[in-house]
N, C-alpha and C positions, 0 to 999 in steps of 0.2 A: 285623579287618584282612585276613582271607583273601580277601575280595571283591576287594581290590586286586590280589592275585596272579592271581586268575582273570581279571580285566579285562586285565591286561598280557599274559597268555597268549592271550586272545581277540584282542587287537590284533595280535600277531605272526601268529597263524594266519589272521586275516581278511586281512591285508595280503598274505600269501603266496597265499591263495586268490584274491584279486582279480587278482593278477599272472598266475596260472595261467589264470583265466577270460579275461583280456585276450588271452593267447596263443591260447587255444582259439577265441576269437571270430573269428580270422582264417580258420579252416577249417570251423567248425561253425555251424549256424543259431542264432539267439537262443534258441529253445526247447531246442535240444540242449545249449547251454552252461548254460542254467538247470537242465536235468535232471542235468547232470554234477555239479552242486553236491550233489545229494541221492541220486544213484543207488546208491552203495555205502555211504552213511552209516547207514542203519537197522541193519545187522548190527553195526556198531561201537557204536552207541547201545545195542543190546540187550546186547552183551557188557559194556558199562559198567554197565548196570542190574543184570545178573546178578551182576557182581562186587560191587556195593554190597550186594546182598541176601545174598551169600555171607558177607561180613564182618560185616554188620549186618542179620540177617533181619527182615523186616517183612511183614505181610499185604498183599495187593494192595488198594490203596485203592478206594473207590467212585467211579466216574466218572459224575457227574450229567449230565443233558442240557445244562445250562448250561456245564459244563466242556467237553463235546464241541463245542458251538457256539463256545466261546472258542478252543479249540486249532485248530478248522477255520478260523476267521477269521484267526488268526495264520499258519497255513500258507498260505492264499491270499494274504495280504498280503505274506508273504516271497517267494513265487513271483513276484508282481508286481514287488516291489522288485528282485529279482535280474534279472528280464528287462529292466527299465528300466536297470539298471546296465550290462548287456551292450550295450544300445543306446547308452549313453553312451560305452562303450569304442569303439564303431564310429563315433561322432561325432567324438571327440577322442582324445587319447592317454591312457595309463593314469592318469597323475597327475591330469589334469584331470577324468577320469571319476570317480575315487575321491573327489576333492575336492568335486565338485558333490554327490555322494551324502551328504557330511557336512552338507549343508543340513538334514538330519534334525532336529537340535535347534532350528533356527530355525523350521522349519515347525511343529514340535510346540508351540513357544511361541505362535505366532500362532493356531493352531487351538485351543489350550487357552484362550486369552483370548476368542476369538470364540464358541466353541461349548460349552466345558466349565466356564465360570465361573472360570477361573484369573485371578489378578491378577499383573501384572508392574510392577515399579518402574522407575525411570529407567535402571538398568543393563540391564534386559531390553530396553527399547526402543532403547537405544544399541546393544545387541548385534544387534538386528534391522536397524538402519541399516548397521552395519558389515558384517553378513552380506550385505545387498543389494549393497553396494559390492564385496564379495569375489566374489560370483557374477558381477557385471558384468565384473570384471577377468578372471576365469577364462574367461568366455565370449568374450573378445576385444573387449569394449566399449572404445571409445577407440582401437582399432587400425584404422586406415583408416576410422574412423567407422562400423564395422559391429558389430552385436550379433546373435549367433546365438540368436534367440528359441526355436528348436526345442530347442537344447541346454539352455537355461535351464529350459524347461517340463519336459523329461525329468528333469533333475536335481532339480527341486523335487518332482515326482511321486515319484521314487525315494526321496528323503528322507522324504516324507510316509508312504509305505508302510513304510519301515524304522521310523519313529517309532511308528506304530500297532502294528506287529508286537511291538516291545519292551513296549508297555503291555499288550497282550493276553497275552503270555507270562508276565509277572509276575502278572497277575490269575489266570491258569490255575494257576500254581504255588501261589498262596495258597488256592485252592479245595480242594486235596487235603488229606486228613487225615494224611498222612505228613510227617515233618520233612525238612529239607534234609540231604543232597543228593538224597534219593530223589524228592522232589517235582519237582525240576528235571530229573532223569533221566527220569521218567515223561512229563513235558510234552515233552521233547525227542524221545522215541521216538514219541509220538503225532503230533507235528508232522511229523517226517521221513517216517513211514509214509504219512500223508495226502498229502504233497507228492509222494513217489515214485510212488504209485499214480495220482494224478490226472495228473501230467505224462506218465507212461508211456502211459496210455490216450490222452491228447491227441495225442501224437506218433505212436502206432500208427495212429490214425485219419487224421491229417492229412499226415504225411510220414515214412514208414518208412525212407527213405534216411538220416534223421538217425542211426539206430542204426549204420549202416555208417560214417558219418563219425566217430562216437564210438569205434567199434572201431578205426578207423585211427589215432586219437589216444588209444589206450587208456592210455598212461602218464600223459599230462596229465590225462585224465579221472579216473583213479584217485586221483592226487595231489590233484586239485580236491576230490573227495569226502572224502578223508581229512582234509585241512586244514580243510575246511568243518565236518566233524563235530566235530573236536577244538575248533575255534573256537566252535561252538554249545554244546558242553559247558561251555566256560569262560564264555560270555556268559550262558547260562541259569542257571548256578550263581551268577554274580555278581549277576544281577538277582533271584534268589531270596533272596539275603542282604542286598541293599541296594537303596535306591530307584533307579529307572531314571536319574534326573537325575544322581546322583553317578557311576554307572557310565559313563554316556555322556560325562560331563565328562572323566574320566580317559582314556576311549577316544579322545579327540582326539589323543592321542600317535600315532595311526595316520598322521597327516599326515607326521610325520618319517620313519617307516618307508616310506611311499609314495614320498617323494622319493628316498630312498636306493635302493629297489628299481628305480624307474623309470630312475635314472641308471646304476647299476652292474650290474644284471641284465638288464633289458629293453633297455638301451642307447638309451633315448629321451632326447632333450635336453629338459630342463625349463627353460623360459625364465624370466627374472627376474620378469616380471609374474605368471607362474603360481605361482612360489614365494611371492610377496607375497600373492597371492589365497588360496593354501592356508593360510597362517598366519593371515590375516585371518579366514577362515571358521572356523578352529579357535578363535581368540580370541573371535569373536562367539558361537559356540555355548556357550562357557564362561560368558560374561556372561548369556546367556539362561537357562541352567540354574541359575545361582546367584542369579538375580533372585527 
């Protein structure tokens, strides 16, 4: 049952982090906001790992080439997913951006059926249809006859990257010879270090002024990294203990937190059709993952 508490903790931390990133995106570039998620996280992850080994000492596990490739893929996919989510925040408001990112489960269901030999029953396909309707509603379809195709594409791409990240993270955790929670902590540290190094180098080469913007918004940047790291600790721990499908199903509670934060903290008005779309996409995801 501990995976449930880890998942709930992850939902709270992720919702807070998304809200902070939404605020930060008003003043910092997409690459900068993406880096803010990881910049101060590795030291926290290292302290977490050291604390685990203090209370329950274990030898450093063997890191195979396949493990390194797997965590690298997870790191790159999560960078892409985060950057796409920031673009969503720039396209729409916070609740819509976070809601479209929850298409993760729907995309995973379709990709699994098409390319990985997964089978879905009637509930799964019903979830896909409901999810399509939800994305249509969230994107403004039916409002003045217009549909933001760009927003839909970004949202589906974001969800796809998040879905693949989760699968690679679980696979990497299962490759290590150490038990939970050490396996999750090692994967987290590897992923965060790879992400921080790659993004820092990219921004140093392409736009050094991003560092100035992050420094000017240091409080939000630090809070983004802290909430992101604690959220990742919870997600990685939950997925090391339980199948990704179950973890992501419970994670749909994020929709409720998203609406509350958007309304009472960010002071953004959440329209009726957006609330309907958010709950539809959560319900659709649950149907797909239980199929």
